[in-house]
PDB file of N, H, CA, C and O in Angstrom:
ATOM      1  N   MET A   1      28.041 -56.964 -23.696  1.00  0.00           N
ATOM      2  CA  MET A   1      28.541 -56.231 -23.146  1.00  0.00           C
ATOM      3  C   MET A   1      29.540 -57.342 -21.956  1.00  0.00           C
ATOM      4  O   MET A   1      30.149 -56.904 -20.979  1.00  0.00           O
ATOM      5  N   ALA A   2      29.478 -58.897 -22.397  1.00  0.00           N
ATOM      6  H   ALA A   2      28.983 -59.252 -23.190  1.00  0.00           H
ATOM      7  CA  ALA A   2      30.080 -59.688 -21.614  1.00  0.00           C
ATOM      8  C   ALA A   2      31.701 -60.008 -21.404  1.00  0.00           C
ATOM      9  O   ALA A   2      32.234 -61.056 -21.041  1.00  0.00           O
ATOM     10  N   ASP A   3      32.290 -58.730 -21.760  1.00  0.00           N
ATOM     11  H   ASP A   3      31.857 -57.878 -22.055  1.00  0.00           H
ATOM     12  CA  ASP A   3      33.884 -58.637 -21.704  1.00  0.00           C
ATOM     13  C   ASP A   3      34.262 -57.646 -20.117  1.00  0.00           C
ATOM     14  O   ASP A   3      35.039 -57.935 -19.207  1.00  0.00           O
ATOM     15  N   LEU A   4      33.414 -56.500 -20.271  1.00  0.00           N
ATOM     16  H   LEU A   4      32.782 -56.265 -21.010  1.00  0.00           H
ATOM     17  CA  LEU A   4      32.839 -55.550 -18.357  1.00  0.00           C
ATOM     18  C   LEU A   4      32.525 -57.120 -17.503  1.00  0.00           C
ATOM     19  O   LEU A   4      33.252 -57.098 -16.510  1.00  0.00           O
ATOM     20  N   GLY A   5      31.769 -58.364 -17.533  1.00  0.00           N
ATOM     21  H   GLY A   5      31.178 -58.382 -18.340  1.00  0.00           H
ATOM     22  CA  GLY A   5      31.363 -58.648 -16.380  1.00  0.00           C
ATOM     23  C   GLY A   5      32.396 -59.904 -15.841  1.00  0.00           C
ATOM     24  O   GLY A   5      32.807 -60.244 -14.731  1.00  0.00           O
ATOM     25  N   ILE A   6      32.620 -60.493 -17.488  1.00  0.00           N
ATOM     26  H   ILE A   6      32.285 -60.217 -18.389  1.00  0.00           H
ATOM     27  CA  ILE A   6      34.686 -60.866 -17.476  1.00  0.00           C
ATOM     28  C   ILE A   6      35.377 -60.491 -16.481  1.00  0.00           C
ATOM     29  O   ILE A   6      35.680 -61.061 -15.432  1.00  0.00           O
ATOM     30  N   ALA A   7      35.699 -59.058 -17.070  1.00  0.00           N
ATOM     31  H   ALA A   7      35.454 -58.595 -17.922  1.00  0.00           H
ATOM     32  CA  ALA A   7      36.841 -58.509 -16.852  1.00  0.00           C
ATOM     33  C   ALA A   7      36.168 -58.249 -14.663  1.00  0.00           C
ATOM     34  O   ALA A   7      36.575 -58.694 -13.590  1.00  0.00           O
ATOM     35  N   GLY A   8      34.994 -57.284 -15.105  1.00  0.00           N
ATOM     36  H   GLY A   8      34.663 -56.923 -15.977  1.00  0.00           H
ATOM     37  CA  GLY A   8      34.788 -57.466 -13.389  1.00  0.00           C
ATOM     38  C   GLY A   8      35.376 -58.445 -12.572  1.00  0.00           C
ATOM     39  O   GLY A   8      36.076 -58.299 -11.570  1.00  0.00           O
ATOM     40  N   ARG A   9      34.810 -59.960 -13.416  1.00  0.00           N
ATOM     41  H   ARG A   9      34.242 -60.079 -14.230  1.00  0.00           H
ATOM     42  CA  ARG A   9      34.165 -61.498 -12.595  1.00  0.00           C
ATOM     43  C   ARG A   9      35.712 -62.140 -12.420  1.00  0.00           C
ATOM     44  O   ARG A   9      35.912 -63.180 -11.792  1.00  0.00           O
ATOM     45  N   ASP A  10      36.996 -61.198 -13.208  1.00  0.00           N
ATOM     46  H   ASP A  10      36.834 -60.353 -13.718  1.00  0.00           H
ATOM     47  CA  ASP A  10      38.161 -61.555 -13.088  1.00  0.00           C
ATOM     48  C   ASP A  10      38.795 -61.035 -12.021  1.00  0.00           C
ATOM     49  O   ASP A  10      39.541 -61.630 -11.245  1.00  0.00           O
ATOM     50  N   GLY A  11      38.388 -59.601 -12.005  1.00  0.00           N
ATOM     51  H   GLY A  11      37.782 -59.117 -12.637  1.00  0.00           H
ATOM     52  CA  GLY A  11      38.887 -59.403 -10.852  1.00  0.00           C
ATOM     53  C   GLY A  11      38.563 -59.008  -9.478  1.00  0.00           C
ATOM     54  O   GLY A  11      39.166 -58.441  -8.566  1.00  0.00           O
ATOM     55  N   ALA A  12      37.646 -59.402  -9.615  1.00  0.00           N
ATOM     56  H   ALA A  12      37.156 -59.862 -10.355  1.00  0.00           H
ATOM     57  CA  ALA A  12      37.028 -59.841  -7.720  1.00  0.00           C
ATOM     58  C   ALA A  12      37.158 -61.048  -7.686  1.00  0.00           C
ATOM     59  O   ALA A  12      36.701 -61.475  -6.625  1.00  0.00           O
ATOM     60  N   ILE A  13      37.809 -62.329  -8.725  1.00  0.00           N
ATOM     61  H   ILE A  13      38.180 -61.983  -9.586  1.00  0.00           H
ATOM     62  CA  ILE A  13      38.624 -63.393  -7.827  1.00  0.00           C
ATOM     63  C   ILE A  13      39.695 -63.376  -7.806  1.00  0.00           C
ATOM     64  O   ILE A  13      40.303 -64.195  -7.118  1.00  0.00           O
ATOM     65  N   LEU A  14      40.406 -62.341  -8.627  1.00  0.00           N
ATOM     66  H   LEU A  14      39.912 -61.675  -9.186  1.00  0.00           H
ATOM     67  CA  LEU A  14      42.216 -62.443  -8.210  1.00  0.00           C
ATOM     68  C   LEU A  14      42.071 -61.749  -6.819  1.00  0.00           C
ATOM     69  O   LEU A  14      42.799 -62.272  -5.974  1.00  0.00           O
ATOM     70  N   ALA A  15      40.925 -60.161  -6.126  1.00  0.00           N
ATOM     71  H   ALA A  15      40.334 -59.737  -6.812  1.00  0.00           H
ATOM     72  CA  ALA A  15      40.711 -59.633  -5.178  1.00  0.00           C
ATOM     73  C   ALA A  15      40.823 -60.877  -4.002  1.00  0.00           C
ATOM     74  O   ALA A  15      41.739 -61.203  -3.248  1.00  0.00           O
ATOM     75  N   MET A  16      39.655 -61.327  -4.184  1.00  0.00           N
ATOM     76  H   MET A  16      38.911 -61.062  -4.796  1.00  0.00           H
ATOM     77  CA  MET A  16      39.139 -63.041  -2.877  1.00  0.00           C
ATOM     78  C   MET A  16      40.899 -63.526  -3.437  1.00  0.00           C
ATOM     79  O   MET A  16      41.827 -62.789  -3.105  1.00  0.00           O
ATOM     80  N   GLU A  17      41.137 -64.632  -4.170  1.00  0.00           N
ATOM     81  H   GLU A  17      40.383 -65.230  -4.439  1.00  0.00           H
ATOM     82  CA  GLU A  17      41.993 -64.555  -3.880  1.00  0.00           C
ATOM     83  C   GLU A  17      43.755 -64.041  -3.283  1.00  0.00           C
ATOM     84  O   GLU A  17      44.833 -64.613  -3.115  1.00  0.00           O
ATOM     85  N   GLN A  18      43.262 -62.791  -3.142  1.00  0.00           N
ATOM     86  H   GLN A  18      42.386 -62.328  -3.279  1.00  0.00           H
ATOM     87  CA  GLN A  18      44.798 -62.332  -2.737  1.00  0.00           C
ATOM     88  C   GLN A  18      44.467 -61.795  -0.771  1.00  0.00           C
ATOM     89  O   GLN A  18      45.063 -61.560   0.280  1.00  0.00           O
ATOM     90  N   ILE A  19      43.392 -61.848  -1.251  1.00  0.00           N
ATOM     91  H   ILE A  19      42.908 -62.039  -2.105  1.00  0.00           H
ATOM     92  CA  ILE A  19      42.531 -62.043   0.752  1.00  0.00           C
ATOM     93  C   ILE A  19      42.634 -63.151   0.969  1.00  0.00           C
ATOM     94  O   ILE A  19      43.406 -63.334   1.910  1.00  0.00           O
ATOM     95  N   ASN A  20      42.045 -64.456   0.376  1.00  0.00           N
ATOM     96  H   ASN A  20      41.417 -64.307  -0.389  1.00  0.00           H
ATOM     97  CA  ASN A  20      42.232 -65.599   0.862  1.00  0.00           C
ATOM     98  C   ASN A  20      43.545 -65.690   1.357  1.00  0.00           C
ATOM     99  O   ASN A  20      43.664 -65.943   2.556  1.00  0.00           O
ATOM    100  N   ALA A  21      44.614 -65.524   0.633  1.00  0.00           N
ATOM    101  H   ALA A  21      44.518 -65.319  -0.341  1.00  0.00           H
ATOM    102  CA  ALA A  21      46.004 -65.310   0.990  1.00  0.00           C
ATOM    103  C   ALA A  21      46.997 -64.521   2.074  1.00  0.00           C
ATOM    104  O   ALA A  21      48.204 -64.409   2.286  1.00  0.00           O
ATOM    105  N   THR A  22      46.326 -64.268   2.368  1.00  0.00           N
ATOM    106  H   THR A  22      45.346 -64.359   2.196  1.00  0.00           H
ATOM    107  CA  THR A  22      47.035 -63.162   3.408  1.00  0.00           C
ATOM    108  C   THR A  22      45.646 -63.150   4.749  1.00  0.00           C
ATOM    109  O   THR A  22      45.199 -62.116   5.246  1.00  0.00           O
ATOM    110  N   GLY A  23      45.056 -64.987   5.203  1.00  0.00           N
ATOM    111  H   GLY A  23      45.419 -65.826   4.800  1.00  0.00           H
ATOM    112  CA  GLY A  23      44.440 -65.227   6.021  1.00  0.00           C
ATOM    113  C   GLY A  23      42.980 -64.385   5.656  1.00  0.00           C
ATOM    114  O   GLY A  23      42.134 -64.947   6.351  1.00  0.00           O
ATOM    115  N   GLY A  24      42.535 -63.650   5.132  1.00  0.00           N
ATOM    116  H   GLY A  24      43.222 -63.194   4.567  1.00  0.00           H
ATOM    117  CA  GLY A  24      40.786 -63.764   5.002  1.00  0.00           C
ATOM    118  C   GLY A  24      40.779 -62.176   5.530  1.00  0.00           C
ATOM    119  O   GLY A  24      41.398 -61.206   5.092  1.00  0.00           O
ATOM    120  N   ILE A  25      39.708 -62.304   6.795  1.00  0.00           N
ATOM    121  H   ILE A  25      39.205 -63.091   7.151  1.00  0.00           H
ATOM    122  CA  ILE A  25      38.913 -61.454   7.197  1.00  0.00           C
ATOM    123  C   ILE A  25      38.859 -62.047   8.150  1.00  0.00           C
ATOM    124  O   ILE A  25      38.430 -63.197   8.067  1.00  0.00           O
ATOM    125  N   ASN A  26      39.274 -61.508   9.476  1.00  0.00           N
ATOM    126  H   ASN A  26      39.623 -60.573   9.543  1.00  0.00           H
ATOM    127  CA  ASN A  26      38.172 -62.143  11.020  1.00  0.00           C
ATOM    128  C   ASN A  26      39.423 -63.332  10.673  1.00  0.00           C
ATOM    129  O   ASN A  26      39.338 -64.333  11.385  1.00  0.00           O
ATOM    130  N   GLY A  27      40.373 -63.328   9.832  1.00  0.00           N
ATOM    131  H   GLY A  27      40.442 -62.515   9.254  1.00  0.00           H
ATOM    132  CA  GLY A  27      40.532 -65.084  10.065  1.00  0.00           C
ATOM    133  C   GLY A  27      39.591 -66.215   9.117  1.00  0.00           C
ATOM    134  O   GLY A  27      39.405 -67.432   9.121  1.00  0.00           O
ATOM    135  N   ARG A  28      39.073 -64.894   8.221  1.00  0.00           N
ATOM    136  H   ARG A  28      39.223 -63.905   8.218  1.00  0.00           H
ATOM    137  CA  ARG A  28      37.340 -66.415   7.546  1.00  0.00           C
ATOM    138  C   ARG A  28      37.956 -65.908   5.772  1.00  0.00           C
ATOM    139  O   ARG A  28      38.183 -64.843   5.199  1.00  0.00           O
ATOM    140  N   SER A  29      38.004 -66.884   5.541  1.00  0.00           N
ATOM    141  H   SER A  29      37.820 -67.750   6.007  1.00  0.00           H
ATOM    142  CA  SER A  29      38.175 -67.159   4.139  1.00  0.00           C
ATOM    143  C   SER A  29      37.038 -66.475   3.611  1.00  0.00           C
ATOM    144  O   SER A  29      35.924 -66.386   4.127  1.00  0.00           O
ATOM    145  N   LEU A  30      37.561 -65.856   2.192  1.00  0.00           N
ATOM    146  H   LEU A  30      38.466 -65.928   1.773  1.00  0.00           H
ATOM    147  CA  LEU A  30      36.358 -65.453   1.193  1.00  0.00           C
ATOM    148  C   LEU A  30      35.655 -66.662   0.434  1.00  0.00           C
ATOM    149  O   LEU A  30      36.279 -67.585  -0.091  1.00  0.00           O
ATOM    150  N   SER A  31      34.051 -66.510   0.449  1.00  0.00           N
ATOM    151  H   SER A  31      33.544 -65.761   0.875  1.00  0.00           H
ATOM    152  CA  SER A  31      34.100 -67.645  -1.192  1.00  0.00           C
ATOM    153  C   SER A  31      33.234 -66.279  -2.051  1.00  0.00           C
ATOM    154  O   SER A  31      32.882 -65.141  -1.737  1.00  0.00           O
ATOM    155  N   LEU A  32      33.129 -67.310  -3.516  1.00  0.00           N
ATOM    156  H   LEU A  32      33.415 -68.234  -3.771  1.00  0.00           H
ATOM    157  CA  LEU A  32      32.517 -66.375  -4.337  1.00  0.00           C
ATOM    158  C   LEU A  32      31.517 -66.728  -4.516  1.00  0.00           C
ATOM    159  O   LEU A  32      31.268 -67.633  -3.720  1.00  0.00           O
ATOM    160  N   ILE A  33      30.380 -66.441  -5.427  1.00  0.00           N
ATOM    161  H   ILE A  33      30.583 -65.705  -6.074  1.00  0.00           H
ATOM    162  CA  ILE A  33      29.172 -67.034  -5.742  1.00  0.00           C
ATOM    163  C   ILE A  33      28.891 -66.414  -6.564  1.00  0.00           C
ATOM    164  O   ILE A  33      28.058 -65.613  -6.139  1.00  0.00           O
ATOM    165  N   ILE A  34      29.223 -66.137  -8.377  1.00  0.00           N
ATOM    166  H   ILE A  34      29.900 -66.788  -8.723  1.00  0.00           H
ATOM    167  CA  ILE A  34      29.312 -65.815  -9.419  1.00  0.00           C
ATOM    168  C   ILE A  34      27.628 -66.562 -10.294  1.00  0.00           C
ATOM    169  O   ILE A  34      27.373 -67.744 -10.526  1.00  0.00           O
ATOM    170  N   ARG A  35      26.597 -65.048 -10.649  1.00  0.00           N
ATOM    171  H   ARG A  35      26.804 -64.088 -10.461  1.00  0.00           H
ATOM    172  CA  ARG A  35      26.164 -65.449 -11.805  1.00  0.00           C
ATOM    173  C   ARG A  35      25.311 -64.194 -13.040  1.00  0.00           C
ATOM    174  O   ARG A  35      25.136 -62.976 -12.990  1.00  0.00           O
ATOM    175  N   ASP A  36      25.176 -64.603 -13.428  1.00  0.00           N
ATOM    176  H   ASP A  36      25.318 -65.592 -13.468  1.00  0.00           H
ATOM    177  CA  ASP A  36      25.035 -63.658 -14.905  1.00  0.00           C
ATOM    178  C   ASP A  36      23.505 -63.329 -14.784  1.00  0.00           C
ATOM    179  O   ASP A  36      22.410 -63.860 -14.601  1.00  0.00           O
ATOM    180  N   ASP A  37      23.963 -62.422 -14.946  1.00  0.00           N
ATOM    181  H   ASP A  37      24.853 -61.990 -15.095  1.00  0.00           H
ATOM    182  CA  ASP A  37      22.251 -61.877 -15.326  1.00  0.00           C
ATOM    183  C   ASP A  37      21.259 -61.878 -17.114  1.00  0.00           C
ATOM    184  O   ASP A  37      20.098 -61.910 -17.522  1.00  0.00           O
ATOM    185  N   GLN A  38      22.926 -61.809 -17.754  1.00  0.00           N
ATOM    186  H   GLN A  38      23.869 -61.783 -17.422  1.00  0.00           H
ATOM    187  CA  GLN A  38      22.843 -62.425 -19.450  1.00  0.00           C
ATOM    188  C   GLN A  38      22.131 -60.357 -19.870  1.00  0.00           C
ATOM    189  O   GLN A  38      21.900 -59.779 -20.931  1.00  0.00           O
ATOM    190  N   GLN A  39      22.051 -60.001 -18.667  1.00  0.00           N
ATOM    191  H   GLN A  39      22.238 -60.471 -17.804  1.00  0.00           H
ATOM    192  CA  GLN A  39      21.887 -58.363 -19.237  1.00  0.00           C
ATOM    193  C   GLN A  39      20.188 -58.581 -19.472  1.00  0.00           C
ATOM    194  O   GLN A  39      19.827 -59.045 -20.553  1.00  0.00           O
ATOM    195  N   ASN A  40      19.423 -58.322 -18.693  1.00  0.00           N
ATOM    196  H   ASN A  40      19.717 -57.945 -17.814  1.00  0.00           H
ATOM    197  CA  ASN A  40      17.901 -58.866 -18.770  1.00  0.00           C
ATOM    198  C   ASN A  40      17.443 -58.925 -16.965  1.00  0.00           C
ATOM    199  O   ASN A  40      17.637 -59.668 -16.003  1.00  0.00           O
ATOM    200  N   SER A  41      16.644 -57.467 -17.313  1.00  0.00           N
ATOM    201  H   SER A  41      16.487 -56.863 -18.095  1.00  0.00           H
ATOM    202  CA  SER A  41      16.503 -57.128 -16.153  1.00  0.00           C
ATOM    203  C   SER A  41      15.373 -58.101 -14.986  1.00  0.00           C
ATOM    204  O   SER A  41      15.098 -58.006 -13.790  1.00  0.00           O
ATOM    205  N   ASN A  42      15.076 -58.765 -15.802  1.00  0.00           N
ATOM    206  H   ASN A  42      15.300 -58.842 -16.773  1.00  0.00           H
ATOM    207  CA  ASN A  42      13.885 -59.803 -14.836  1.00  0.00           C
ATOM    208  C   ASN A  42      14.368 -60.904 -14.921  1.00  0.00           C
ATOM    209  O   ASN A  42      13.675 -61.896 -14.695  1.00  0.00           O
ATOM    210  N   ILE A  43      15.622 -60.994 -15.253  1.00  0.00           N
ATOM    211  H   ILE A  43      16.185 -60.189 -15.436  1.00  0.00           H
ATOM    212  CA  ILE A  43      17.315 -62.118 -14.749  1.00  0.00           C
ATOM    213  C   ILE A  43      17.488 -61.825 -13.481  1.00  0.00           C
ATOM    214  O   ILE A  43      17.076 -62.338 -12.441  1.00  0.00           O
ATOM    215  N   ALA A  44      18.331 -60.691 -13.780  1.00  0.00           N
ATOM    216  H   ALA A  44      18.666 -60.273 -14.624  1.00  0.00           H
ATOM    217  CA  ALA A  44      19.138 -59.632 -12.497  1.00  0.00           C
ATOM    218  C   ALA A  44      17.834 -59.754 -11.418  1.00  0.00           C
ATOM    219  O   ALA A  44      17.548 -60.800 -10.835  1.00  0.00           O
ATOM    220  N   ALA A  45      17.240 -58.714 -11.298  1.00  0.00           N
ATOM    221  H   ALA A  45      17.472 -57.864 -11.772  1.00  0.00           H
ATOM    222  CA  ALA A  45      16.264 -59.465 -10.263  1.00  0.00           C
ATOM    223  C   ALA A  45      15.837 -61.007  -9.918  1.00  0.00           C
ATOM    224  O   ALA A  45      15.373 -61.215  -8.797  1.00  0.00           O
ATOM    225  N   LYS A  46      15.993 -62.239 -10.953  1.00  0.00           N
ATOM    226  H   LYS A  46      16.371 -62.071 -11.864  1.00  0.00           H
ATOM    227  CA  LYS A  46      15.710 -63.477 -10.360  1.00  0.00           C
ATOM    228  C   LYS A  46      17.440 -63.987  -9.720  1.00  0.00           C
ATOM    229  O   LYS A  46      17.504 -65.060  -9.120  1.00  0.00           O
ATOM    230  N   VAL A  47      18.221 -63.483  -9.833  1.00  0.00           N
ATOM    231  H   VAL A  47      18.169 -62.611 -10.320  1.00  0.00           H
ATOM    232  CA  VAL A  47      19.722 -63.267  -9.207  1.00  0.00           C
ATOM    233  C   VAL A  47      19.330 -62.709  -8.246  1.00  0.00           C
ATOM    234  O   VAL A  47      18.615 -63.331  -7.460  1.00  0.00           O
ATOM    235  N   VAL A  48      19.632 -61.524  -8.033  1.00  0.00           N
ATOM    236  H   VAL A  48      20.213 -61.019  -8.671  1.00  0.00           H
ATOM    237  CA  VAL A  48      19.054 -60.535  -6.923  1.00  0.00           C
ATOM    238  C   VAL A  48      18.151 -61.545  -5.388  1.00  0.00           C
ATOM    239  O   VAL A  48      18.728 -61.866  -4.349  1.00  0.00           O
ATOM    240  N   ASN A  49      17.004 -61.771  -5.651  1.00  0.00           N
ATOM    241  H   ASN A  49      16.535 -61.510  -6.495  1.00  0.00           H
ATOM    242  CA  ASN A  49      16.697 -62.403  -4.838  1.00  0.00           C
ATOM    243  C   ASN A  49      16.900 -63.718  -4.885  1.00  0.00           C
ATOM    244  O   ASN A  49      16.763 -63.880  -3.672  1.00  0.00           O
ATOM    245  N   ASP A  50      17.056 -64.510  -5.178  1.00  0.00           N
ATOM    246  H   ASP A  50      17.167 -64.378  -6.163  1.00  0.00           H
ATOM    247  CA  ASP A  50      18.015 -65.791  -5.303  1.00  0.00           C
ATOM    248  C   ASP A  50      19.382 -65.450  -3.995  1.00  0.00           C
ATOM    249  O   ASP A  50      19.429 -65.906  -2.852  1.00  0.00           O
ATOM    250  N   LEU A  51      20.228 -64.646  -4.581  1.00  0.00           N
ATOM    251  H   LEU A  51      20.189 -64.276  -5.509  1.00  0.00           H
ATOM    252  CA  LEU A  51      21.291 -64.114  -3.668  1.00  0.00           C
ATOM    253  C   LEU A  51      20.912 -64.106  -1.813  1.00  0.00           C
ATOM    254  O   LEU A  51      21.288 -64.599  -0.749  1.00  0.00           O
ATOM    255  N   VAL A  52      19.827 -63.092  -2.448  1.00  0.00           N
ATOM    256  H   VAL A  52      19.521 -62.692  -3.312  1.00  0.00           H
ATOM    257  CA  VAL A  52      19.140 -62.263  -0.820  1.00  0.00           C
ATOM    258  C   VAL A  52      18.907 -63.525  -0.224  1.00  0.00           C
ATOM    259  O   VAL A  52      19.777 -63.881   0.571  1.00  0.00           O
ATOM    260  N   HIS A  53      17.616 -64.562  -0.468  1.00  0.00           N
ATOM    261  H   HIS A  53      16.909 -64.272  -1.114  1.00  0.00           H
ATOM    262  CA  HIS A  53      17.760 -65.809  -0.184  1.00  0.00           C
ATOM    263  C   HIS A  53      18.737 -67.027   0.675  1.00  0.00           C
ATOM    264  O   HIS A  53      18.732 -67.871   1.571  1.00  0.00           O
ATOM    265  N   GLN A  54      19.359 -66.513  -0.144  1.00  0.00           N
ATOM    266  H   GLN A  54      19.363 -65.828  -0.872  1.00  0.00           H
ATOM    267  CA  GLN A  54      21.190 -67.290   0.619  1.00  0.00           C
ATOM    268  C   GLN A  54      21.705 -66.567   2.057  1.00  0.00           C
ATOM    269  O   GLN A  54      22.453 -67.017   2.924  1.00  0.00           O
ATOM    270  N   LYS A  55      21.051 -65.350   1.971  1.00  0.00           N
ATOM    271  H   LYS A  55      20.442 -64.985   1.266  1.00  0.00           H
ATOM    272  CA  LYS A  55      21.842 -64.827   3.079  1.00  0.00           C
ATOM    273  C   LYS A  55      22.880 -64.179   2.694  1.00  0.00           C
ATOM    274  O   LYS A  55      23.491 -63.569   3.571  1.00  0.00           O
ATOM    275  N   VAL A  56      23.425 -64.113   1.180  1.00  0.00           N
ATOM    276  H   VAL A  56      22.928 -64.608   0.467  1.00  0.00           H
ATOM    277  CA  VAL A  56      25.122 -63.897   1.190  1.00  0.00           C
ATOM    278  C   VAL A  56      25.403 -62.034   1.751  1.00  0.00           C
ATOM    279  O   VAL A  56      24.801 -60.960   1.726  1.00  0.00           O
ATOM    280  N   VAL A  57      26.261 -62.411   2.055  1.00  0.00           N
ATOM    281  H   VAL A  57      26.750 -63.284   2.075  1.00  0.00           H
ATOM    282  CA  VAL A  57      26.798 -60.768   3.113  1.00  0.00           C
ATOM    283  C   VAL A  57      27.190 -59.569   2.401  1.00  0.00           C
ATOM    284  O   VAL A  57      27.422 -58.464   2.890  1.00  0.00           O
ATOM    285  N   ALA A  58      27.238 -59.939   1.125  1.00  0.00           N
ATOM    286  H   ALA A  58      27.049 -60.837   0.728  1.00  0.00           H
ATOM    287  CA  ALA A  58      27.356 -58.522  -0.052  1.00  0.00           C
ATOM    288  C   ALA A  58      26.888 -58.806  -1.705  1.00  0.00           C
ATOM    289  O   ALA A  58      27.280 -59.775  -2.354  1.00  0.00           O
ATOM    290  N   ILE A  59      26.491 -58.347  -1.926  1.00  0.00           N
ATOM    291  H   ILE A  59      26.172 -57.560  -1.398  1.00  0.00           H
ATOM    292  CA  ILE A  59      26.011 -58.374  -3.868  1.00  0.00           C
ATOM    293  C   ILE A  59      27.470 -56.740  -4.525  1.00  0.00           C
ATOM    294  O   ILE A  59      27.714 -55.687  -3.938  1.00  0.00           O
ATOM    295  N   VAL A  60      27.980 -57.198  -5.676  1.00  0.00           N
ATOM    296  H   VAL A  60      27.781 -58.054  -6.153  1.00  0.00           H
ATOM    297  CA  VAL A  60      28.607 -56.453  -6.072  1.00  0.00           C
ATOM    298  C   VAL A  60      28.079 -56.494  -7.599  1.00  0.00           C
ATOM    299  O   VAL A  60      27.702 -57.603  -7.978  1.00  0.00           O
ATOM    300  N   GLY A  61      28.013 -55.572  -8.400  1.00  0.00           N
ATOM    301  H   GLY A  61      28.320 -54.671  -8.092  1.00  0.00           H
ATOM    302  CA  GLY A  61      27.280 -55.677  -9.842  1.00  0.00           C
ATOM    303  C   GLY A  61      26.195 -55.093  -9.636  1.00  0.00           C
ATOM    304  O   GLY A  61      25.901 -54.431  -8.640  1.00  0.00           O
ATOM    305  N   HIS A  62      25.435 -55.345 -10.727  1.00  0.00           N
ATOM    306  H   HIS A  62      25.673 -55.883 -11.536  1.00  0.00           H
ATOM    307  CA  HIS A  62      25.751 -55.452 -11.678  1.00  0.00           C
ATOM    308  C   HIS A  62      26.565 -54.687 -12.277  1.00  0.00           C
ATOM    309  O   HIS A  62      27.030 -53.681 -11.741  1.00  0.00           O
ATOM    310  N   MET A  63      26.984 -55.251 -14.062  1.00  0.00           N
ATOM    311  H   MET A  63      26.606 -56.068 -14.497  1.00  0.00           H
ATOM    312  CA  MET A  63      28.161 -54.814 -14.294  1.00  0.00           C
ATOM    313  C   MET A  63      27.449 -52.964 -15.689  1.00  0.00           C
ATOM    314  O   MET A  63      27.821 -51.807 -15.885  1.00  0.00           O
ATOM    315  N   THR A  64      26.758 -53.548 -16.006  1.00  0.00           N
ATOM    316  H   THR A  64      26.456 -54.487 -15.846  1.00  0.00           H
ATOM    317  CA  THR A  64      26.309 -52.615 -17.115  1.00  0.00           C
ATOM    318  C   THR A  64      24.741 -52.618 -16.785  1.00  0.00           C
ATOM    319  O   THR A  64      23.964 -51.957 -17.475  1.00  0.00           O
TER     320      THR A  64
END
């Protein structure tokens, strides 16, 4: 299933680059944090908890 994650990641990178090239959102550039859950529910839970503790604004995923 890695191909789904790779395609999703690449699409997110492209979208972020396009948004940032036009000035970002409300003048602020976006940054992307990418994590691999290895299609493992325990790892997925840890990844989400880590991102929440980092106070990320949004989480997109998991791909499968």
